[in-house]
RODO-2510 file (C-alpha; in nm, 4 decimals, decimal comma):
residues 76
     n   res          X          Y          Z
     1     m    10,2310    11,4106    11,5887
     2     k     9,9099    11,2044    11,4736
     3     a     9,9794    11,1742    11,1030
     4     g     9,7656    10,8741    10,9755
     5     w     9,5569    10,9038    11,2604
     6     d     9,3165    11,1161    11,1612
     7     s     9,1014    10,8880    10,9596
     8     t     8,9420    10,5606    11,1511
     9     l     9,0832    10,3280    10,8611
    10     k     9,3774    10,2688    11,0627
    11     t     9,1639    10,1798    11,3883
    12     n     8,9589     9,9608    11,2209
    13     i     9,2879     9,7795    11,0787
    14     i     9,4109     9,7748    11,4053
    15     l     9,1049     9,6399    11,5615
    16     a     9,0201     9,4053    11,3104
    17     e     9,3762     9,2452    11,3843
    18     l     9,3287     9,2219    11,7185
    19     v     8,9956     9,0241    11,6971
    20     d     9,2116     8,7729    11,4485
    21     g     9,4200     8,7374    11,7063
    22     v     9,2243     8,6838    11,9649
    23     n     9,0025     8,4280    11,7724
    24     v     9,3455     8,1998    11,7183
    25     i     9,4577     8,2285    12,0489
    26     a     9,1004     8,0826    12,1441
    27     h     9,0977     7,8482    11,8672
    28     g     9,4328     7,6976    11,9495
    29     l     9,2907     7,7014    12,3209
    30     s     8,9739     7,5034    12,1974
    31     g     9,1819     7,2234    12,0272
    32     k     8,9166     7,2277    11,7324
    33     k     9,0618     7,1600    11,3678
    34     h     8,8226     7,3932    11,1578
    35     k     9,0050     7,6975    10,9391
    36     i     8,9636     8,0189    11,1302
    37     k     8,7965     8,2715    10,8961
    38     p     8,9622     8,6223    10,9352
    39     y     8,7192     8,9178    11,0515
    40     p     8,5785     9,0913    10,7662
    41     r     8,7235     9,4130    10,6276
    42     p     8,4969     9,5803    10,3826
    43     f     8,7832     9,8043    10,3027
    44     e     8,9777     9,4958    10,1357
    45     k     8,8948     9,3452     9,8288
    46     d     8,7436     8,9805     9,9160
    47     n     8,6572     8,8954     9,5772
    48     e     8,8282     8,5847     9,4815
    49     k     8,8949     8,6466     9,0889
    50     d     9,0791     8,9601     9,2127
    51     k     9,3287     8,7850     9,3993
    52     k     9,6211     8,6426     9,2392
    53     h     9,7572     8,2765     9,2818
    54     i    10,0927     8,1869     9,1306
    55     g    10,1603     7,7938     9,1582
    56     k     9,9550     7,5202     9,2176
    57     g    10,0548     7,4127     9,5645
    58     a    10,3265     7,4044     9,8602
    59     l    10,6526     7,3182     9,7762
    60     a    10,8226     7,0244     9,9005
    61     t    11,1667     7,1214     9,9279
    62     v    11,4050     7,4282     9,8837
    63     d    11,5446     7,2573     9,5801
    64     d    11,1717     7,2422     9,4445
    65     l    11,1327     7,6106     9,5136
    66     r    11,4304     7,6823     9,3381
    67     n    11,3506     7,4578     9,0496
    68     w    11,0001     7,6690     9,0616
    69     i    11,1771     7,9964     9,0507
    70     k    11,3813     7,8960     8,7367
    71     e    11,0851     7,7876     8,5622
    72     k    10,9083     8,0814     8,6147
    73     r    11,2213     8,3325     8,5170
    74     n    11,2997     8,0940     8,1748
    75     g    10,9098     8,1664     8,0579
    76     r    10,8979     8,5125     8,0970
***
């Protein structure tokens, strides 16, 4: 059964994931602090305007998360 393997898209996704994984391992071994950029995927939108961001930053506690959820539900 080869459903989904007829196109090269699935293989390209797997290869991009493998490259990212190797880069994460190499980055961890190097001890550098810079941010790792994922391998470019032309089949995904890379336009920052198309990405949906919710909120302003990380939440500190679970209570902060619960309050944030309540605020979003009440704001509908």
